[in-house]
C-alpha positions as CSV (number, residue, x, y, z in Angstrom):
1,X,-63.7,-61.6,53.6
2,X,-61.5,-61.9,50.6
3,X,-59.9,-65.2,51.3
4,X,-59.8,-67.8,48.5
5,X,-60.5,-70.7,50.8
6,X,-57.8,-72.9,49.4
7,X,-58.2,-76.7,49.5
8,X,-56.0,-79.0,51.4
9,X,-53.9,-81.6,49.6
10,X,-55.1,-85.2,50.4
11,X,-52.6,-87.7,51.7
12,X,-51.9,-90.8,49.6
13,X,-54.4,-93.4,50.7
14,X,-55.3,-96.6,48.9
15,X,-58.7,-97.2,50.4
16,X,-61.3,-95.4,52.5
17,X,-60.5,-97.4,55.6
18,X,-62.2,-100.2,57.4
19,X,-65.8,-99.3,58.2
20,X,-66.0,-102.4,60.3
21,X,-63.2,-101.2,62.6
22,X,-63.7,-102.2,66.2
23,X,-64.6,-99.5,68.7
24,X,-63.2,-100.2,72.1
25,X,-65.5,-99.2,75.0
26,X,-63.7,-101.2,77.7
27,X,-62.6,-99.5,80.9
28,X,-59.9,-96.8,80.3
29,X,-57.3,-95.4,82.6
30,X,-59.8,-92.7,83.5
31,X,-62.2,-95.3,84.9
32,X,-59.4,-96.9,86.9
33,X,-58.4,-93.5,88.3
34,X,-62.0,-92.7,89.2
35,X,-62.3,-96.0,91.2
36,X,-59.0,-95.4,92.9
37,X,-59.7,-91.8,93.8
38,X,-56.1,-91.1,94.9
39,X,-55.3,-87.9,96.7
40,X,-54.1,-85.9,93.6
41,X,-57.2,-86.8,91.7
42,X,-59.4,-85.8,94.6
43,X,-57.7,-82.4,94.7
44,X,-58.1,-82.0,91.0
45,X,-61.8,-83.0,91.2
46,X,-62.5,-80.3,93.8
47,X,-60.6,-77.6,91.9
48,X,-62.6,-78.3,88.7
49,X,-65.9,-78.5,90.5
50,X,-65.2,-75.2,92.2
51,X,-64.2,-73.4,89.0
52,X,-66.6,-70.9,87.5
53,X,-66.4,-72.3,83.9
54,X,-67.5,-75.7,85.0
55,X,-70.2,-74.9,87.6
56,X,-73.1,-75.1,85.1
57,X,-72.0,-78.6,84.1
58,X,-71.4,-80.1,87.6
59,X,-74.6,-82.1,87.4
60,X,-73.3,-84.1,84.5
61,X,-69.6,-84.4,85.4
62,X,-69.3,-87.7,87.0
63,X,-66.1,-88.9,88.6
64,X,-65.1,-90.8,85.5
65,X,-65.5,-87.7,83.3
66,X,-63.3,-85.7,85.8
67,X,-60.8,-88.6,85.8
68,X,-60.7,-88.4,82.0
69,X,-59.8,-84.7,82.3
70,X,-57.3,-85.5,85.0
71,X,-55.6,-88.2,82.8
72,X,-55.4,-85.8,79.8
73,X,-53.8,-83.2,82.1
74,X,-51.3,-85.8,83.4
75,X,-50.5,-86.8,79.8
76,X,-49.8,-83.2,78.9
77,X,-52.6,-82.6,76.4
78,X,-54.2,-80.0,78.6
79,X,-52.3,-77.5,80.7
80,X,-55.2,-75.1,81.7
81,X,-58.9,-74.8,81.0
82,X,-60.7,-71.8,79.6
83,X,-64.4,-71.3,79.3
84,X,-67.1,-72.9,77.1
85,X,-67.0,-71.9,73.5
86,X,-70.1,-73.8,72.3
87,X,-72.7,-76.1,73.7
88,X,-75.1,-78.5,72.1
89,X,-77.5,-81.2,73.1
90,X,-74.8,-83.9,73.5
91,X,-71.6,-82.0,74.3
92,X,-70.0,-78.8,75.4
93,X,-66.7,-77.6,73.9
94,X,-64.2,-75.7,76.0
95,X,-61.1,-73.8,75.1
96,X,-57.9,-74.9,76.8
97,X,-54.2,-74.5,76.8
98,X,-52.4,-77.5,75.4
99,X,-48.7,-78.3,75.1
100,X,-46.1,-76.1,73.4
101,X,-46.6,-77.7,70.1
102,X,-50.4,-77.3,69.9
103,X,-51.0,-74.1,71.9
104,X,-54.7,-73.5,72.2
105,X,-56.9,-76.7,72.0
106,X,-60.5,-77.5,72.1
107,X,-61.8,-80.0,74.7
108,X,-65.2,-81.5,73.7
109,X,-66.9,-83.2,76.6
110,X,-69.9,-85.4,75.9
111,X,-72.5,-85.4,78.6
112,X,-73.4,-89.1,79.2
113,X,-76.4,-88.4,81.4
114,X,-77.8,-85.7,79.2
115,X,-77.1,-87.0,75.7
116,X,-80.2,-87.6,73.7
117,X,-79.9,-91.3,72.7
118,X,-82.9,-91.0,70.4
119,X,-81.2,-88.3,68.3
120,X,-78.2,-90.6,68.0
121,X,-80.1,-93.7,67.1
122,X,-80.7,-92.9,63.4
123,X,-76.9,-92.8,62.9
124,X,-76.3,-96.0,64.9
125,X,-78.9,-98.4,63.6
126,X,-77.3,-100.4,60.8
127,X,-73.7,-99.6,61.9
128,X,-72.1,-103.0,62.8
129,X,-69.7,-101.3,65.2
130,X,-72.7,-100.5,67.5
131,X,-74.8,-103.6,67.2
132,X,-73.3,-105.3,70.3
133,X,-73.8,-102.1,72.5
134,X,-77.6,-102.5,72.5
135,X,-79.3,-99.9,74.6
136,X,-76.5,-99.2,77.0
137,X,-76.4,-95.4,76.9
138,X,-73.0,-95.0,78.5
139,X,-71.3,-97.5,76.2
140,X,-73.0,-95.9,73.1
141,X,-71.8,-92.4,74.1
142,X,-68.2,-93.7,74.7
143,X,-68.3,-95.4,71.3
144,X,-69.6,-92.2,69.7
145,X,-66.6,-90.2,71.0
146,X,-64.2,-92.8,69.6
147,X,-66.1,-92.8,66.4
148,X,-65.7,-89.0,66.1
149,X,-61.9,-89.4,66.7
150,X,-61.6,-92.0,64.0
151,X,-63.8,-90.0,61.6
152,X,-61.6,-86.9,62.0
153,X,-58.5,-89.0,61.3
154,X,-60.1,-90.5,58.2
155,X,-61.2,-87.0,56.9
156,X,-57.7,-85.6,57.3
157,X,-56.2,-88.5,55.3
158,X,-58.7,-87.6,52.5
159,X,-57.6,-84.0,52.5
160,X,-60.7,-82.6,54.2
161,X,-60.0,-79.7,56.6
162,X,-61.3,-80.7,60.0
163,X,-59.9,-80.1,63.5
164,X,-56.9,-82.3,64.0
165,X,-57.8,-84.9,66.7
166,X,-55.1,-85.0,69.5
167,X,-56.4,-87.3,72.2
168,X,-59.4,-89.2,73.4
169,X,-60.1,-90.4,76.9
170,X,-63.5,-91.9,77.7
171,X,-66.1,-89.2,76.9
172,X,-63.6,-86.4,76.3
173,X,-62.0,-85.5,73.0
174,X,-59.1,-83.1,72.6
175,X,-58.6,-81.5,69.2
176,X,-57.2,-78.6,67.4
177,X,-58.8,-75.2,68.3
178,X,-60.3,-73.4,65.4
179,X,-60.1,-69.7,66.3
180,X,-58.0,-67.2,68.2
181,X,-57.5,-66.1,71.8
182,X,-60.3,-68.4,73.1
183,X,-62.8,-67.2,70.5
184,X,-64.1,-69.9,68.1
185,X,-64.0,-69.1,64.4
186,X,-67.3,-68.0,63.0
187,X,-69.5,-70.5,61.2
188,X,-70.3,-70.2,57.6
189,X,-73.7,-68.9,58.6
190,X,-72.2,-66.0,60.6
191,X,-69.3,-65.1,58.2
192,X,-69.6,-62.5,55.6
193,X,-68.7,-64.1,52.3
194,X,-67.3,-61.9,49.5
195,X,-66.8,-64.9,47.2
196,X,-69.6,-67.4,47.7
197,X,-68.7,-69.2,44.5
198,X,-65.2,-70.2,45.7
199,X,-66.6,-71.1,49.2
200,X,-69.2,-73.4,47.5
201,X,-66.6,-75.1,45.3
202,X,-64.4,-75.8,48.4
203,X,-67.4,-77.2,50.4
204,X,-68.5,-79.3,47.4
205,X,-65.0,-80.7,47.0
206,X,-64.7,-81.5,50.7
207,X,-68.0,-83.4,50.5
208,X,-66.7,-85.4,47.6
209,X,-63.5,-86.2,49.4
210,X,-65.5,-87.3,52.5
211,X,-67.5,-89.5,50.2
212,X,-64.3,-90.9,48.7
213,X,-63.0,-91.7,52.1
214,X,-66.1,-93.8,52.8
215,X,-68.0,-91.2,54.9
216,X,-71.2,-89.1,54.7
217,X,-71.3,-86.3,57.2
218,X,-75.0,-86.8,57.9
219,X,-75.7,-83.4,59.5
220,X,-73.8,-80.9,57.3
221,X,-75.0,-77.3,57.0
222,X,-73.7,-73.8,57.3
223,X,-73.7,-74.2,61.1
224,X,-71.0,-76.8,61.3
225,X,-68.6,-75.3,58.8
226,X,-66.2,-72.8,60.3
227,X,-64.3,-70.0,58.5
228,X,-60.9,-69.9,60.2
229,X,-57.9,-68.0,59.0
230,X,-58.9,-68.2,55.4
231,X,-59.9,-71.8,55.5
232,X,-63.2,-73.6,55.6
233,X,-63.3,-76.3,58.2
234,X,-65.9,-79.0,58.7
235,X,-66.7,-79.9,62.3
236,X,-69.0,-82.2,64.3
237,X,-68.3,-85.4,62.4
238,X,-69.2,-87.7,65.2
239,X,-72.4,-88.8,63.5
240,X,-70.8,-89.4,60.1
241,X,-71.6,-92.8,58.7
242,X,-69.9,-95.0,56.1
243,X,-71.6,-95.2,52.7
244,X,-72.5,-98.8,53.5
245,X,-74.8,-97.6,56.2
246,X,-78.5,-98.2,55.2
247,X,-79.3,-94.5,55.7
248,X,-76.2,-93.0,54.0
249,X,-78.0,-92.1,50.8
250,X,-80.7,-90.3,52.7
251,X,-78.1,-88.5,54.7
252,X,-76.1,-87.4,51.6
253,X,-79.3,-86.1,50.0
254,X,-80.1,-84.1,53.1
255,X,-76.5,-82.7,53.4
256,X,-76.6,-81.6,49.7
257,X,-80.0,-79.9,50.2
258,X,-78.8,-78.0,53.2
259,X,-75.6,-76.8,51.5
260,X,-77.5,-75.8,48.3
261,X,-80.1,-74.0,50.3
262,X,-77.4,-71.9,52.1
263,X,-75.6,-70.9,48.9
264,X,-78.9,-70.1,47.2
265,X,-79.4,-67.5,49.9
266,X,-76.0,-66.2,49.0
267,X,-77.3,-65.6,45.4
268,X,-76.0,-68.7,43.7
269,X,-78.0,-71.0,41.3
270,X,-77.3,-74.3,42.9
271,X,-79.5,-77.2,43.7
272,X,-79.2,-80.1,46.1
273,X,-79.9,-82.9,43.5
274,X,-77.3,-81.4,41.2
275,X,-74.8,-81.3,44.0
276,X,-75.4,-84.9,44.9
277,X,-75.1,-86.0,41.3
278,X,-71.8,-84.1,41.0
279,X,-70.4,-85.8,44.2
280,X,-71.4,-89.3,43.0
281,X,-70.2,-88.8,39.4
282,X,-66.8,-87.4,40.5
283,X,-66.2,-89.9,43.2
284,X,-63.0,-91.9,42.7
285,X,-64.2,-95.2,41.1
286,X,-61.2,-97.0,42.7
287,X,-62.3,-96.3,46.2
C-alpha cells in the first residue's frame, strides 16, 4: 500500500462536549411496534427469521430487536440486508443497502441476551450516565448503543476518521460501511503497510484529537483500526470514556502500549509511555 493516510480536518468546536449528557433508554418506537405486532411487522419478522444470513442469530433476536430493524427499514435507512461481516462478543455487524445517498451501510446489532455485562462493567463504573441503570442488563446495553452513537458524532467533530453514524434504534446502530462490495476494509493488523511511519503519525494524531474531544478509546489496537480507500478509520468506540472517568488514565496508557507494540513490530522505535506523553503534551489546553 502506498497511500499517505491523510488526516481529516476537524470541525470548529469550542468544547469537547457534555460528558454528563443524558442517555435515553426509555421505550422507543421499536418497543411499541413489537408490542403491537401488526400484520406488516409479523410478515417482516418471519422473512428475517427465515433468511439464511440471520439464522445463526435467531436465538438472540427478540421481537423488539426485529422491530428495531423493521423501523429502520420503514424510515429508509435500510433497503436490503446482506450477510455478517464481523462478529464479536457483544455484537454482530451486517452489510446492508441503505438509501441512495449512503449506498452500502453497516448495521451493528448488539445481542442483549448474549452481551457480557462483566466485560462492559469496567467502562461503566464511574460514568454518571450509567449510575441509575444499576444491574439492568437490557437498559445497560441500550444505553451502550446510544453511547456509541454519541461517541462517533463527537469523534467526527474532532476530525477523527470513524464510520459516520446514521441512525440508532434500540440495540441497532446503522453507520457508514467501511469497505467495498459487502467486504469490510482490512484492519491495520491485516493490511500491508509500505509506510508505517506515516500510518503511526496519523493514528497518534487521531488519538490526540480524541483526547482533545474529551474521549479515550479504551480498547484501541491494530484490530479496531481499518485501512479503507487510503484512510485509517477507528472503529468500535462504544466503550470510549470521557477523560473524567476514573479509569481514563489507565485506558489511555493501555491504548498507547497497544499501538506502540504494533508499530514496533513494523520496525519503528516507538514506546507507549512516549506516545502517551506526546498526546498529553500536545493536547489543546483550551479544551
